[in-house]
LUMVOFI-99370 format. One record per residue: y, x, z of N, C-alpha, C, O in turn; residue in one letter; residue number from 0. Coordinates in nm, 3 decimals, padded with zeros to 5 digits. Layout:
# residues N
      n.yy      n.xx      n.zz     ca.yy     ca.xx     ca.zz      c.yy      c.xx      c.zz      o.yy      o.xx      o.zz   type   seq
         Y         X         Z         Y         X         Z         Y         X         Z         Y         X         Z      A   NUM
...
# end
This chain:
# residues 60
      n.yy      n.xx      n.zz     ca.yy     ca.xx     ca.zz      c.yy      c.xx      c.zz      o.yy      o.xx      o.zz   type   seq
    15.428    13.028    17.352    15.369    12.976    17.230    15.299    12.844    17.260    15.235    12.828    17.364      M     0
    15.312    12.753    17.170    15.262    12.618    17.191    15.127    12.600    17.123    15.109    12.641    17.008      E     1
    15.032    12.540    17.194    14.900    12.514    17.136    14.898    12.375    17.074    14.948    12.279    17.132      E     2
    14.841    12.367    16.958    14.829    12.235    16.895    14.681    12.200    16.884    14.599    12.282    16.843      T     3
    14.650    12.080    16.921    14.512    12.032    16.909    14.496    11.967    16.772    14.576    11.883    16.731      D     4
    14.391    12.006    16.705    14.363    11.942    16.577    14.251    11.841    16.598    14.149    11.871    16.659      T     5
    14.272    11.725    16.548    14.175    11.618    16.562    14.108    11.598    16.427    14.174    11.578    16.325      V     6
    13.976    11.603    16.428    13.901    11.578    16.305    13.867    11.430    16.299    13.827    11.370    16.398      E     7
    13.884    11.374    16.182    13.850    11.234    16.163    13.698    11.222    16.151    13.636    11.292    16.071      H     8
    13.640    11.136    16.229    13.495    11.121    16.230    13.449    10.988    16.173    13.329    10.957    16.178      T     9
    13.540    10.910    16.120    13.499    10.782    16.065    13.431    10.803    15.930    13.459    10.899    15.859      Y    10
    13.341    10.712    15.898    13.263    10.721    15.774    13.319    10.619    15.676    13.332    10.501    15.708      I    11
    13.352    10.665    15.556    13.407    10.574    15.456    13.306    10.539    15.347    13.332    10.452    15.264      I    12
    13.193    10.604    15.347    13.088    10.577    15.249    12.954    10.570    15.319    12.934    10.633    15.423      R    13
    12.860    10.493    15.263    12.726    10.493    15.321    12.654    10.624    15.288    12.688    10.691    15.191      P    14
    12.556    10.657    15.368    12.473    10.774    15.337    12.400    10.749    15.206    12.387    10.635    15.162      N    15
    12.354    10.854    15.144    12.285    10.842    15.015    12.165    10.748    15.026    12.138    10.671    14.933      Y    16
    12.093    10.754    15.137    11.974    10.670    15.155    12.010    10.522    15.165    11.926    10.436    15.136      Q    17
    12.132    10.490    15.205    12.172    10.351    15.226    12.260    10.297    15.115    12.313    10.186    15.126      H    18
    12.278    10.372    15.008    12.361    10.324    14.897    12.292    10.209    14.825    12.169    10.200    14.821      K    19
    12.373    10.122    14.767    12.322    10.010    14.689    12.260    10.065    14.561    12.325    10.139    14.487      F    20
    12.136    10.030    14.536    12.063    10.082    14.421    12.067    09.980    14.307    11.988    09.886    14.303      K    21
    12.160    10.000    14.216    12.185    09.908    14.106    12.063    09.896    14.016    12.027    09.786    13.974      V    22
    11.999    10.006    13.985    11.884    10.005    13.894    11.770    09.920    13.945    11.706    09.848    13.868      G    23
    11.743    09.928    14.074    11.635    09.849    14.135    11.667    09.700    14.126    11.580    09.619    14.094      V    24
    11.791    09.665    14.153    11.832    09.525    14.150    11.829    09.471    14.007    11.785    09.358    13.984      V    25
    11.875    09.550    13.911    11.872    09.505    13.771    11.730    09.477    13.726    11.704    09.376    13.660      K    26
    11.639    09.564    13.762    11.499    09.545    13.723    11.440    09.420    13.788    11.366    09.346    13.724      E    27
    11.473    09.398    13.912    11.427    09.278    13.983    11.479    09.152    13.916    11.404    09.056    13.896      C    28
    11.606    09.151    13.881    11.667    09.035    13.815    11.603    09.012    13.679    11.576    08.898    13.641      I    29
    11.579    09.119    13.605    11.514    09.107    13.473    11.377    09.042    13.485    11.342    08.953    13.408      R    30
    11.299    09.086    13.583    11.165    09.032    13.604    11.171    08.883    13.639    11.092    08.804    13.588      E    31
    11.263    08.847    13.728    11.277    08.706    13.766    11.317    08.622    13.645    11.262    08.513    13.625      V    32
    11.411    08.670    13.566    11.455    08.594    13.449    11.342    08.578    13.347    11.325    08.471    13.290      L    33
    11.265    08.684    13.324    11.151    08.674    13.232    11.050    08.572    13.282    10.999    08.490    13.206      K    34
    11.022    08.579    13.411    10.923    08.490    13.472    10.969    08.344    13.469    10.893    08.255    13.433      E    35
    11.094    08.320    13.507    11.145    08.183    13.519    11.184    08.122    13.384    11.165    08.002    13.363      Q    36
    11.237    08.203    13.294    11.292    08.149    13.169    11.214    08.191    13.045    11.257    08.161    12.933      L    37
    11.102    08.258    13.063    11.026    08.310    12.950    10.991    08.205    12.845    11.018    08.227    12.727      G    38
    10.934    08.095    12.884    10.894    07.993    12.788    10.980    07.868    12.794    10.944    07.766    12.736      G    39
    11.091    07.875    12.863    11.176    07.758    12.882    11.263    07.733    12.760    11.303    07.826    12.689      A    40
    11.291    07.607    12.737    11.386    07.571    12.632    11.505    07.502    12.698    11.494    07.450    12.809      S    41
    11.617    07.503    12.629    11.740    07.447    12.686    11.731    07.296    12.693    11.704    07.228    12.594      Y    42
    11.755    07.244    12.813    11.758    07.100    12.835    11.878    07.072    12.925    11.876    07.109    13.042      N    43
    11.981    07.005    12.872    12.103    06.985    12.951    12.081    06.911    13.083    12.155    06.934    13.179      P    44
    11.981    06.824    13.089    11.956    06.749    13.212    11.892    06.837    13.320    11.909    06.809    13.439      Q    45
    11.822    06.939    13.283    11.751    07.023    13.380    11.821    07.156    13.409    11.777    07.231    13.495      Q    46
    11.928    07.185    13.338    11.987    07.318    13.348    12.043    07.349    13.487    12.032    07.462    13.533      I    47
    12.103    07.250    13.554    12.162    07.278    13.686    12.053    07.310    13.789    12.070    07.402    13.869      S    48
    11.943    07.236    13.787    11.836    07.267    13.882    11.767    07.398    13.847    11.722    07.471    13.935      S    49
    11.759    07.428    13.717    11.698    07.553    13.674    11.783    07.673    13.720    11.730    07.774    13.765      M    50
    11.915    07.660    13.709    12.006    07.767    13.753    11.992    07.790    13.903    11.987    07.905    13.948      C    51
    11.988    07.682    13.981    11.971    07.695    14.126    11.839    07.763    14.160    11.833    07.848    14.249      R    52
    11.735    07.725    14.090    11.603    07.783    14.115    11.602    07.933    14.087    11.549    08.011    14.166      S    53
    11.661    07.973    13.975    11.668    08.115    13.940    11.752    08.192    14.042    11.713    08.300    14.086      V    54
    11.867    08.135    14.081    11.954    08.201    14.179    11.884    08.217    14.314    11.896    08.321    14.378      A    55
    11.813    08.114    14.359    11.741    08.122    14.486    11.631    08.227    14.480    11.606    08.297    14.578      D    56
    11.566    08.236    14.367    11.458    08.335    14.352    11.514    08.477    14.354    11.451    08.567    14.409      C    57
    11.630    08.497    14.294    11.692    08.630    14.291    11.742    08.671    14.428    11.738    08.789    14.462      I    58
    11.789    08.576    14.508    11.837    08.608    14.643    11.731    08.680    14.719    11.752    08.716    14.835      K    59
# end
């Protein structure tokens, strides 16, 4: 009779629950930054590109 070795796959395809990306936390952070940065701002075509960069850098 022939013995067969079974190999279990040990690679991980998902992060552990503690290391999962938390969408709710990030959404809340982005909301706060947008309120803070754009709360009293008005649209100005000359300043919009620098304003976008500033908001993006703050969110990073």
